[in-house]
Structure formats: structure tokens, C-alpha cells
C-alpha positions as a printed Julia matrix, in Angstrom:
110×3 Matrix{Float64}:
  -3.32  -15.91  -12.07
  -6.46  -13.83  -12.55
  -7.79  -11.3   -10.04
 -11.22   -9.94   -9.22
 -12.01   -6.48  -10.54
 -12.73   -4.54   -7.35
 -10.65   -5.98   -4.55
  -7.95   -7.76   -6.55
  -8.72  -11.1    -4.91
  -6.73  -13.86   -6.5
  -8.68  -16.32   -8.65
  -7.44  -19.78   -9.48
  -7.01  -20.74  -13.12
  -8.12  -24.16  -14.33
  -4.63  -25.63  -14.03
  -3.57  -23.82  -10.85
  -2.79  -25.78   -7.72
  -4.61  -24.57   -4.6
  -2.41  -22.4    -2.37
  -4.58  -21.91    0.69
  -1.93  -20.49    3.0
  -0.85  -17.57    0.83
  -3.36  -16.74   -1.89
  -6.57  -17.83   -0.18
  -5.65  -16.35    3.2
  -4.59  -13.05    1.6
  -7.9   -12.86   -0.22
  -9.83  -13.63    2.98
  -7.95  -10.82    4.76
  -9.02   -8.39    2.02
 -12.66   -9.53    2.3
 -12.53   -9.26    6.1
 -11.1    -5.72    5.98
 -13.67   -4.58    3.41
 -16.55   -6.01    5.45
 -15.22   -4.34    8.61
 -15.08   -0.94    6.85
 -18.66   -1.36    5.62
 -19.82   -2.41    9.08
 -18.08    0.55   10.74
 -19.63    3.04    8.3
 -23.08    1.48    8.76
 -22.77    1.7    12.55
 -21.71    5.34   12.33
 -24.59    6.19   10.03
 -27.16    4.49   12.28
 -25.84    5.39   15.71
 -23.96    8.64   15.41
 -25.88   10.41   12.63
 -22.67   11.19   10.8
 -22.79   13.57    7.87
 -21.51   12.76    4.39
 -17.96   13.79    3.54
 -17.67   17.55    3.15
 -21.05   18.38    4.7
 -19.67   18.42    8.24
 -16.99   20.94    7.22
 -19.64   23.0     5.43
 -21.86   23.13    8.54
 -18.88   23.98   10.73
 -17.86   26.82    8.42
 -21.39   28.24    8.63
 -21.54   27.81   12.4
 -24.45   25.36   12.17
 -24.78   23.07   15.18
 -27.46   20.77   16.54
 -28.49   23.5    18.98
 -29.07   26.24   16.38
 -30.06   24.26   13.26
 -33.81   24.31   13.97
 -33.78   28.04   14.7
 -31.77   28.72   11.55
 -34.18   26.62    9.47
 -37.21   28.41   10.9
 -35.6    31.81   10.29
 -34.72   30.99    6.69
 -38.21   29.64    6.1
 -39.72   32.81    7.54
 -37.5    35.0     5.36
 -38.24   33.0     2.22
 -41.98   33.09    2.87
 -41.92   36.86    3.4
 -40.01   37.88    0.3
 -42.17   40.01   -1.95
 -45.17   40.17    0.38
 -44.09   42.58    3.12
 -44.75   46.3     3.25
 -41.99   48.03    5.17
 -42.4    51.22    7.15
 -39.69   53.85    7.48
 -38.87   52.46   10.92
 -38.6    48.92    9.5
 -36.21   50.1     6.82
 -34.16   52.09    9.31
 -33.63   48.92   11.36
 -33.08   46.64    8.35
 -29.86   44.95    7.35
 -28.72   44.31    3.78
 -26.99   41.07    2.87
 -23.97   40.93    0.58
 -26.33   39.7    -2.13
 -28.58   42.74   -1.7
 -31.44   41.14    0.2
 -33.06   43.29    2.87
 -33.5    41.56    6.21
 -35.86   43.38    8.58
 -34.2    44.43   11.83
 -35.49   44.01   15.35
 -38.4    46.21   16.37
 -38.22   48.16   19.56
């Protein structure tokens, strides 16, 4: 007996007798389970704003949360827009921090 490619649902051959209790019902259970998984993922995506696999762990590792994401984005945007255009004073440089990559981040002014 042949099967479908993706879900291995049983397909009747031309000479096969219909076996609705075993083959058909087993295939319907597979279809039902697949549809339920799709429905669950769609509900999560629409209602819970779930992140793709791996991205949630990435955000957690960086300490990004819904409460600080906007501030972080604004800070990064400010830093990126200031690179190469700022003139630093001695006081600015004294308060500055240097990232592991060598970027200078201006410190807080008093």
C-alpha cells in the first residue's frame, strides 16, 4: 500500500479493499493531530506574540525584556547615529567606557 510523502497517510491501491476502521481512521488521526499543531502555533503567534525558536533564548541571554526593549533600541540607535560625528572633550573621555570590541561609549555627565 502506498503512503503520502509528508505525513505517511495510507493510500489505497486500485485493487485494495477499503479498510475504514484501521487505515482510514489512522490517517484521519494523523490529519487531526497535524491540524491541531498548526492551529496551536497560529493561536500562539496571534495571541501571545511568541518568538521564533532560538530568539527567545537569545533575548533572555542578553537580558532583553518587554520593559527594556524600547530603551535598548533607542540607546543603540543613538549610539549608531553618533559614531564618527561627535567631538569628545577630556571630561567626556574620562567618563567614557570602552566595549570589548573597542568602541567608545560616552559616560554620564555630571
